[in-house]
C-alpha positions in Angstrom: -14.6 5.1 -3.5 -16.2 2.4 -1.5 -16.2 -0.7 -3.5 -19.9 -1.3 -3.6 -20.4 2.2 -4.9 -18.1 1.1 -7.8 -20.2 -1.9 -8.4 -17.9 -4.4 -6.7 -19.5 -5.4 -3.4 -17.8 -8.8 -3.4 -15.6 -11.2 -5.3 -15.6 -11.2 -9.0 -15.0 -14.9 -9.8 -14.3 -16.8 -13.0 -17.3 -19.0 -12.2 -20.2 -16.7 -13.0 -22.8 -18.1 -10.6 -20.3 -17.4 -7.7 -19.5 -13.9 -9.0 -20.6 -10.9 -7.1 -19.6 -7.6 -8.8 -19.3 -5.6 -12.1 -17.0 -2.7 -12.2 -19.2 0.3 -13.2 -18.4 1.6 -16.7 -19.3 5.1 -15.5 -16.2 5.5 -13.4 -12.7 6.6 -14.3 -10.1 4.2 -12.9 -6.8 5.6 -11.6 -4.9 4.8 -14.8 -7.7 6.4 -16.8 -7.3 9.7 -14.7 -3.7 9.6 -14.8 -3.6 9.4 -18.7 -5.3 12.7 -18.8 -2.3 14.2 -16.9 0.4 12.5 -19.3 1.0 9.2 -17.5 1.7 5.8 -19.1 0.1 2.9 -17.0 0.8 -0.6 -16.7 -0.6 -3.6 -14.8 1.4 -6.7 -14.1 0.0 -9.7 -12.1 -3.6 -10.4 -10.9 -6.6 -8.5 -12.4 -9.6 -10.0 -10.7 -12.2 -7.6 -12.2 -13.6 -9.6 -15.1 -12.8 -11.7 -18.0 -14.6 -9.8 -20.8 -14.8 -6.4 -22.3 -15.5 -3.7 -21.0 -13.9 -4.8 -17.9 -10.4 -5.7 -19.1 -7.3 -4.0 -18.1 -6.4 -2.5 -21.5 -10.2 -1.3 -21.6 -10.1 0.4 -18.3 -7.0 2.6 -18.7 -4.0 0.5 -18.7 -1.6 1.0 -21.6 0.1 -2.3 -20.9 -1.2 -5.5 -19.2 1.0 -8.6 -18.5 -0.6 -11.1 -16.1 -3.6 -13.2 -14.9 -7.2 -12.2 -15.5 -8.8 -14.5 -13.0 -9.4 -14.5 -9.3 -6.9 -17.2 -8.2 -4.7 -19.9 -9.7 -5.2 -23.5 -8.8 -1.5 -23.9 -9.4 1.4 -21.5 -9.2 3.4 -23.4 -11.9 0.8 -24.2 -14.6 -1.2 -21.0 -13.9 -4.5 -22.6 -14.7 -7.9 -21.8 -13.1 -10.3 -24.7 -13.3 -8.3 -26.0 -16.3 -8.4 -22.6 -18.1 -5.5 -20.4 -19.1 -6.1 -16.9 -18.1 -2.6 -15.7 -18.7 -2.4 -12.7 -21.1 -0.1 -10.2 -22.5 -2.4 -7.4 -23.3 -5.0 -9.2 -25.5 -2.9 -12.2 -26.3 -3.1 -15.6 -24.6 0.2 -16.7 -23.3 1.6 -19.8 -21.7 4.8 -18.8 -19.7 6.9 -21.2 -17.9 7.9 -20.7 -14.2 6.4 -19.8 -10.7 3.9 -17.1 -11.0 5.7 -14.9 -8.3 8.9 -15.0 -10.4 7.1 -14.3 -13.7 5.3 -11.2 -12.2 8.6 -10.1 -10.7 10.5 -10.4 -13.9 7.9 -8.7 -16.1 7.7 -5.9 -13.6 11.6 -5.5 -13.7 11.4 -5.5 -17.6 8.7 -2.8 -17.6 10.8 -0.6 -15.3 13.9 -1.0 -17.5 11.8 -0.1 -20.5 10.4 3.0 -18.9 13.8 4.0 -17.6 15.3 3.8 -21.1 12.3 5.9 -22.7 12.1 8.6 -20.1 9.4 10.2 -22.2 6.5 10.1 -19.7 5.9 9.6 -16.1 4.5 6.1 -15.4 2.1 4.3 -13.0 2.8 0.6 -12.3 0.3 -1.6 -10.5 2.1 -5.0 -9.5 -0.5 -7.5 -8.0 1.0 -10.7 -6.9 -1.2 -13.8 -6.4 0.9 -14.8 -3.5 0.5 -15.5 -0.7 -3.0 -16.6 -1.7 -3.5 -20.3 -1.5 -2.6 -22.8 -2.9 0.5 -22.9 -0.7 3.0 -23.7 -3.4 6.4 -22.0 -2.7 9.4 -23.1 -4.8 11.1 -26.2 -3.3 14.3 -24.4 -2.4 12.4 -21.8 -0.5 10.6 -24.5 1.3 13.6 -26.2 2.4 15.2 -23.1 3.6 12.4 -22.4 6.1 12.2 -26.2 7.0 15.9 -26.1 7.9 15.6 -22.8 9.8 12.4 -23.5 11.8 12.1 -27.2 11.9 9.1 -27.0 14.6 6.8 -25.2 12.4 3.8 -27.1 11.0 3.7 -28.0 7.5 1.1 -25.6 6.6 2.7 -22.6 8.3 6.2 -23.6 6.9 4.6 -23.3 3.3 3.1 -20.0 4.0 6.2 -18.5 5.5 8.2 -19.8 2.4 5.6 -18.4 0.0 5.8 -15.0 1.7 9.5 -14.9 1.8 9.7 -15.8 -1.8 7.3 -12.9 -2.6 9.5 -10.6 -0.4 12.5 -11.5 -2.5 10.5 -10.6 -5.6 9.8 -7.2 -4.3 13.4 -6.8 -3.4 14.2 -7.5 -6.9 11.8 -4.8 -8.1 13.4 -2.2 -5.8 16.9 -3.2 -7.0 15.9 -2.7 -10.6 14.6 0.7 -9.6 17.9 1.5 -8.0 20.0 0.2 -11.0 18.0 2.4 -13.6 17.8 5.4 -11.3 14.0 5.3 -11.1 14.1 5.1 -7.3 15.2 8.8 -6.9 11.9 10.1 -8.2 9.3 7.3 -7.6 6.7 6.8 -4.9 6.4 3.1 -4.0 3.6 1.6 -1.9 3.5 -2.0 -0.6 0.4 -3.3 1.2 -2.1 -6.1 1.2 -5.9 -6.2 0.4 -6.8 -7.9 3.6 -5.5 -9.6 6.9 -4.0 -13.1 6.6 -6.1 -16.3 6.3 -6.1 -18.2 9.6 -7.0 -21.4 7.8 -3.5 -21.1 6.2 -2.1 -20.4 9.7 -1.3 -16.7 9.0 -0.6 -14.3 12.0 -2.3 -11.1 12.3 -0.8 -9.9 15.5 -3.0 -9.2 18.3 -6.0 -8.6 16.2 -9.1 -10.6 16.2 -9.8 -13.1 13.4 -8.4 -12.8 9.9 -9.3 -12.8 6.1 -13.1 -12.8 5.2 -13.8 -11.2 8.6 -15.1 -7.7 9.7 -13.1 -8.0 13.0 -10.0 -6.0 12.8 -7.8 -9.0 12.0 -9.4 -9.1 8.6 -9.3 -5.3 8.0 -6.0 -4.1 9.5 -3.0 -4.4 7.3 0.4 -2.8 7.2 1.3 -0.3 4.4 4.9 0.8 3.5 5.7 3.7 1.4 9.1 4.8 0.1 9.8 8.1 -1.7 13.5 9.4 -1.3 13.6 13.0 -0.5 9.9 13.2 0.3 9.3 10.7 3.0 11.7 10.5 5.9 13.1 7.0 6.2 12.1 5.0 9.4 9.0 7.2 10.2 5.9 5.5 11.5 2.4 6.8 11.2 -0.8 5.5 13.1 -3.1 7.3 10.6 -5.8 5.2 9.3 -5.8 5.1 5.6 -7.7 2.6 3.4 -6.8 1.2 -0.2 -9.2 3.6 -1.9 -7.1 6.5 -0.6 -4.3 5.6 -3.2 -6.5 7.1 -5.8 -6.4 10.8 -4.7 -3.0 10.3 -3.2 -1.4 9.3 -6.5 -3.3 12.0 -8.3 -2.1 14.5 -5.8 1.5 13.5 -6.3 0.9 13.8 -10.0 -0.1 17.4 -9.5 -3.7 17.0 -9.9 -5.8 19.7 -8.0 -8.3 17.4 -6.3 -10.7 20.3 -5.5 -11.3 20.8 -9.2 -10.6 17.4 -10.6 -14.1 16.0 -10.4 -15.7 16.4 -13.8 -12.5 17.0 -15.6 -10.1 14.3 -14.5 -12.7 11.9 -13.1 -16.5 11.9 -12.9 -17.3 10.2 -9.7 -17.7 11.6 -6.2 -14.8 10.3 -4.1 -15.1 8.8 -0.5 -11.3 8.8 -0.3 -8.8 11.3 0.7 -5.2 12.0 -0.1 -2.5 10.7 2.2 0.2 12.8 0.9 0.5 15.2 3.7 0.6 12.3 6.3 3.3 10.6 4.2 5.5 13.6 3.9 5.1 14.6 7.6 3.2 17.8 7.1 0.2 16.4 9.0 0.3 13.8 11.8 -3.1 12.4 11.1 -6.0 12.5 8.7 -9.3 14.4 9.2 -11.9 12.3 11.0 -14.2 10.4 8.9 -16.3 7.3 9.0 -14.9 4.1 7.4 -17.1 1.4 5.9 -16.3 -2.2 4.8 -18.4 -4.6 2.8 -18.2 -8.1 1.4 -21.0 -9.8 -0.6 -20.3 -13.4 -1.5 -22.2 -15.6 -3.9 -20.6 -18.8 -2.6 -22.7 -21.6 -1.0 -22.1 -20.4 2.6 -23.1 -16.7 1.9 -25.8 -17.1 -0.8 -25.1 -13.6 -2.2 -25.7 -12.1 1.3 -23.3 -9.5 2.8 -21.2 -8.8 5.8 -20.2 -5.3 6.7 -18.7 -3.0 9.2 -18.9 0.8 10.0 -16.5 2.7 12.1 -17.3 6.4 13.4 -15.0 8.1 15.9 -13.7 4.8 17.3 -17.1 3.2 17.6 -17.6 0.2 15.3 -20.6 -1.8 14.3 -20.3 -5.0 12.4 -22.1 -8.1 11.3 -19.5 -10.9 10.8 -21.6 -13.5 9.0 -25.0 -12.9 7.2 -26.7 -15.0 9.8 -25.7 -13.5 13.1 -26.6 -10.3 15.0 -24.7 -6.9 14.5 -22.2 -6.2 17.2 -20.9 -2.9 18.8 -17.3 -2.2 20.0 -15.4 0.8 21.1 -12.1 0.5 19.4 -10.7 3.5 21.4 -10.9 1.5 24.7 -11.1 -2.1 23.2 -9.0 -2.1 20.0 -8.9 -6.0 20.2 -12.7 -6.3 20.2 -13.0 -8.2 23.4 -16.2 -6.6 24.8 -19.4 -6.5 22.8 -21.5 -3.4 23.7 -24.7 -3.5 21.7 -27.0 -4.0 24.8 -25.1 -1.7 27.0 -24.7 1.2 24.5 -28.2 1.0 23.0 -28.2 4.6 21.7 -24.9 4.4 20.1 -25.8 1.1 18.6 -28.8 2.5 17.0 -27.0 5.6 15.8 -24.3 3.4 14.0 -26.9 1.0 12.7 -28.8 3.9 11.0 -25.6 5.2 9.5 -24.6 1.9 8.2 -28.2 1.4 6.7 -27.8 4.6 4.8 -24.4 3.6 3.5 -25.9 0.3 2.2 -28.7 2.2 0.7 -26.4 4.4 -1.2 -24.6 1.6 -2.7 -27.9 0.0 -3.7 -28.2 2.6 -6.5 -25.3 1.0 -8.3 -25.7 -2.2 -10.4 -23.4 -5.1 -9.6 -24.1 -7.5 -12.3 -23.2 -7.4 -15.9 -26.0 -6.7 -18.4 -27.9 -9.8 -19.4 -26.8 -11.4 -22.7 -29.3 -12.0 -25.4 
């Protein structure tokens, strides 16, 4: 479902005055839903949904957690956030040594080997790397590799490329472990990002406008790769527009859940998402037409708990890219790179989308996004 309807309109931070979200306790997370159909679930890596019960991984459906509770690390080597150690193995505080990307990779591989050995239940693994989030701290040998290969890159771009390539090797190790254990033959794998690359770190988002923390397409459009031997034809490409929330019904669909009857039994909430399964397997070329909505509320100094948002309907897009500027209108069918603003020229369309966006914001306003006050 859309994130603000889940109680998370913005970034849940370790510094409470700058936090903007509280995952609703009335929802079934994906691992909670999968548990009802016999799955074991694990989360390895970055959690980012709270530091206290009830919003901890083991309290929200994951049978196993090995990772970092916080929003970001100040250092990939000591893993601290503002001097606090948030590394956990289930409920135990741990102090592992090594680069965070390597740790998450190794822990994921260990979990896969364990599941392959047991073979008692199907599993769901959510592996969330911190990389390539700042700080730009690739291992020294990866940094030197990029410097030697591309000496003309800026220092910042070199560090970002090295951090990404180091991450890529980690993903390769995970896939190799799946092959060695035979898990790859009957496992669906997704790889994607939560937002476009940060321009302040010299990321490249192709021809799209802008980047991370933006409602322009450079902040919203990301690649998604999927691998499922025997089910997804290798090398196929789809232009279907999915969003991250679509993983929820997709994974349940793969697990054999009847999505038409699942609400009230497998999960209680009304879903805004749809299964990608038929597109992935080639049964359908596209998804049914639907509006897409994006929101970011931020409690930082620059936003002051105000929101930015976007709403896309049949290729028309309305957006407000900062809390202090006017809403803009674009026709992505004719202008996918958002070069021509049309709010004055297309007043009827602008008012139509403005009304739809307003109703979407009102719907989300029914959901609390702050934790209950402490006595």
